[in-house]
C-alpha positions in Angstrom: -33.3 -17.8 -74.3 -32.9 -15.0 -71.9 -29.8 -12.9 -72.2 -27.3 -13.5 -69.4 -24.2 -11.7 -68.9 -21.3 -13.5 -67.5 -18.2 -11.8 -66.1 -15.0 -13.6 -65.9 -13.1 -13.1 -62.6 -9.5 -13.1 -63.3 -7.0 -14.9 -61.0 -5.4 -11.6 -59.9 -8.8 -10.3 -58.6 -9.3 -13.5 -56.6 -5.8 -13.2 -55.2 -6.5 -9.5 -54.2 -9.7 -10.5 -52.4 -7.9 -13.3 -50.6 -5.1 -11.0 -49.6 -7.5 -8.3 -48.4 -9.2 -10.9 -46.2 -5.9 -12.1 -44.8 -4.8 -8.6 -44.1 -7.9 -7.9 -42.1 -7.4 -11.0 -40.1 -3.7 -10.2 -39.5 -4.7 -6.7 -38.5 -7.3 -8.0 -36.1 -4.8 -10.4 -34.5 -2.2 -7.6 -34.2 -4.6 -5.2 -32.6 -5.7 -8.0 -30.2 -2.1 -8.7 -29.2 -1.5 -5.0 -28.8 -4.4 -4.6 -26.4 -3.2 -7.6 -24.4 0.3 -6.3 -24.2 -0.9 -2.8 -23.2 -3.1 -4.3 -20.4 -0.2 -6.5 -19.2 2.1 -3.4 -19.0 -0.5 -1.3 -17.1 -1.1 -4.1 -14.7 2.6 -4.6 -14.2 3.1 -0.9 -13.5 0.2 -0.9 -11.0 1.4 -4.0 -9.3 4.9 -2.6 -9.1 3.6 0.6 -7.4 1.8 -1.4 -4.7 3.5 -1.3 -1.4 5.0 -4.6 -0.2 3.1 -6.4 2.5 5.0 -5.9 5.8 4.7 -7.7 9.1 3.6 -4.7 11.1 0.2 -3.1 11.0 -0.5 -0.2 8.7 -0.3 3.5 9.7 -2.9 4.6 12.2 -6.0 5.9 10.5 -6.2 9.7 10.7 -2.6 9.8 11.8 -2.0 13.5 11.1 -5.3 14.6 12.8 -4.4 12.6 15.9 -0.9 14.1 16.1 -2.3 17.6 15.8 -5.1 17.0 18.3 -2.8 15.4 20.9 -0.2 18.2 20.4 -2.8 20.9 21.2 -4.1 18.9 24.2 -0.6 18.6 25.6 0.4 22.3 25.3 -3.0 23.6 26.4 -3.9 21.1 29.1 -1.2 18.7 30.1 1.8 21.1 30.1 0.5 24.6 29.4 4.0 26.1 30.0 4.8 24.7 26.5 2.0 26.7 25.0 4.4 28.5 22.6 5.0 25.3 20.6 3.7 25.3 17.0 1.7 22.2 16.6 1.1 22.7 12.9 4.9 22.8 12.4 5.3 19.7 14.6 2.7 17.8 12.6 4.4 18.7 9.3 7.9 17.9 10.6 6.6 14.5 11.8 4.9 13.5 8.5 7.7 15.0 6.3 10.2 12.7 8.2 8.7 9.6 6.5 6.4 10.5 3.7 7.4 9.3 0.2 10.4 7.4 1.6 11.3 3.7 1.7 9.8 2.5 5.0 13.0 0.6 5.8 15.4 3.5 5.1 14.8 5.6 8.3 17.8 7.5 9.8 18.0 9.6 13.0 18.6 12.6 10.8 15.1 12.3 9.3 13.7 13.4 12.7 16.1 16.3 13.3 13.6 19.0 12.8 10.9 17.2 14.8 13.3 16.8 17.7 14.2 20.4 17.6 10.5 21.6 17.5 9.5 19.2 20.3 12.5 19.6 22.6 11.6 19.6 26.2 13.6 19.8 29.5 12.5 17.4 32.2 13.5 18.7 35.7 16.1 16.8 37.7 14.9 13.9 39.8 11.7 13.6 37.7 12.6 11.0 35.1 11.0 7.6 35.2 11.9 4.7 32.9 10.0 1.5 32.5 10.6 -2.0 31.0 7.6 -4.2 30.4 5.7 -2.2 33.0 4.3 0.6 30.9 0.8 0.7 32.4 2.0 0.6 36.0 4.7 3.3 35.4 2.0 5.5 33.9 -0.3 5.0 36.9 2.6 5.9 39.1 3.3 9.2 37.3 -0.4 10.0 37.6 -0.3 9.7 41.3 3.1 11.3 41.8 2.6 14.6 40.1 5.6 16.1 38.3 7.2 12.9 37.2 7.8 12.1 33.5 7.9 8.8 31.7 8.9 9.1 28.0 5.2 9.2 27.1 4.6 12.1 29.5 6.9 14.3 27.2 5.4 16.2 24.3 6.7 13.9 21.5 6.2 10.8 23.4 2.6 11.8 24.2 1.6 12.6 20.7 3.2 9.4 19.2 2.2 6.9 21.9 0.7 3.7 20.5 0.6 5.0 16.9 2.1 3.4 13.9 3.3 5.1 10.7 5.1 4.7 7.4 4.9 6.0 3.9 5.1 4.7 0.3 8.1 5.3 -2.0 7.5 8.3 -4.2 4.0 8.8 -2.9 2.5 11.6 -0.7 0.2 9.1 0.9 0.5 7.4 4.3 0.6 3.6 4.0 -2.5 2.3 5.7 -2.1 -1.3 4.6 1.1 -2.4 6.5 4.3 -1.1 7.9 7.6 -2.8 8.6 8.6 -3.8 12.1 11.8 -5.3 13.4 11.1 -8.6 11.7 11.4 -6.7 8.4 14.2 -4.2 9.2 15.6 -2.3 12.2 15.6 0.9 10.2 11.8 1.3 10.1 10.6 4.7 11.0 8.7 3.8 14.2 11.7 2.0 15.7 14.2 4.7 14.8 11.9 7.3 16.2 11.5 5.6 19.6 15.1 4.7 19.9 16.1 8.3 19.2 13.6 9.8 21.5 14.5 7.3 24.3 18.2 8.1 23.8 17.6 11.8 24.1 15.3 11.3 27.1 18.0 9.4 28.9 20.8 11.8 27.9 18.9 14.7 29.4 18.1 13.0 32.7 19.7 14.4 35.8 19.8 13.8 39.6 18.0 10.7 40.7 16.2 8.6 38.1 13.8 5.7 38.6 13.0 2.6 36.5 10.2 0.2 36.9 11.1 -3.4 36.0 8.9 -6.5 35.7 9.8 -8.9 38.5 7.3 -11.5 37.4 9.5 -12.7 34.6 12.9 -14.3 34.7 14.9 -11.5 33.1 13.6 -8.4 34.8 16.5 -6.4 33.3 16.2 -7.4 29.6 19.3 -6.3 27.6 17.3 -6.4 24.4 14.6 -4.0 25.7 14.6 -0.3 24.9 15.8 0.4 28.5 18.5 -2.3 28.3 19.7 -1.4 24.8 19.3 2.3 24.7 18.3 4.2 27.8 20.6 2.8 30.4 23.7 3.3 28.2 22.6 6.9 27.4 22.5 8.0 31.0 25.2 10.5 31.8 27.2 9.7 35.0 28.2 13.3 35.3 24.5 14.3 35.6 22.8 11.2 37.2 23.9 10.3 40.7 21.3 7.7 41.6 19.3 5.1 39.7 16.5 3.6 41.8 15.1 0.4 40.3 11.6 -0.7 41.4 11.2 -4.5 40.7 7.4 -5.1 40.4 6.1 -8.5 41.3 2.4 -7.5 40.7 1.3 -5.3 37.9 -1.7 -3.9 39.8 -0.8 -0.7 41.4 -3.5 -1.1 44.1 -1.4 -3.9 45.6 2.0 -2.6 44.5 4.4 -5.1 46.3 7.7 -3.4 45.5 11.2 -4.4 46.3 13.9 -1.7 45.8 17.0 -2.8 44.0 
């Protein structure tokens, strides 16, 4: 009979093998849970950093480049007498006003430096306001040289029809969405235009003109920028006449106007 060796496995060895297997399983489960928790935390952080979805459109693509290009066009072509203005500083002051800040936390003070760098004096009798007649008012100032709407000033010219806002704690411009008045009144675009409109009206002198839309029931809209801000910012000691043009047809070629 062949010699066979038999070894006796003690109960303690069986228990050690079983415990070792359980330990490996437990370790695997623990590591799996750790990975899941880590992924969840990272996703939570990234989701938390995402900007909220606002009602307004995102910042204009190439915002800074457009600001700079328009500034140089204005001081070299449109109003060369302002050729001493520093467009690089104006661009930086503009972007610094809102970059890395809560898009609904704008204050007038945020634009102090920009207003200082872009300050411009409009001659007396040359100020033109508009309310719901932007295109027509701009055509009018093109045909009547020397007149200024807000968008004919340096800061109005460079910011016209642009949108902008930042992201909290980020040096990036928010291209996805920006708040409008449905989200908050203290958004950076509204505060900018309200401030610029107020200063534009405060500096007006002599005779000023306003183009109102006579094709709607409330030609003078108290909720418009002219009705809320500009008309209340005119200085009686400086402005002696307000000429209102009530426009019943928005096409300048016909231009049926009634003075009010």
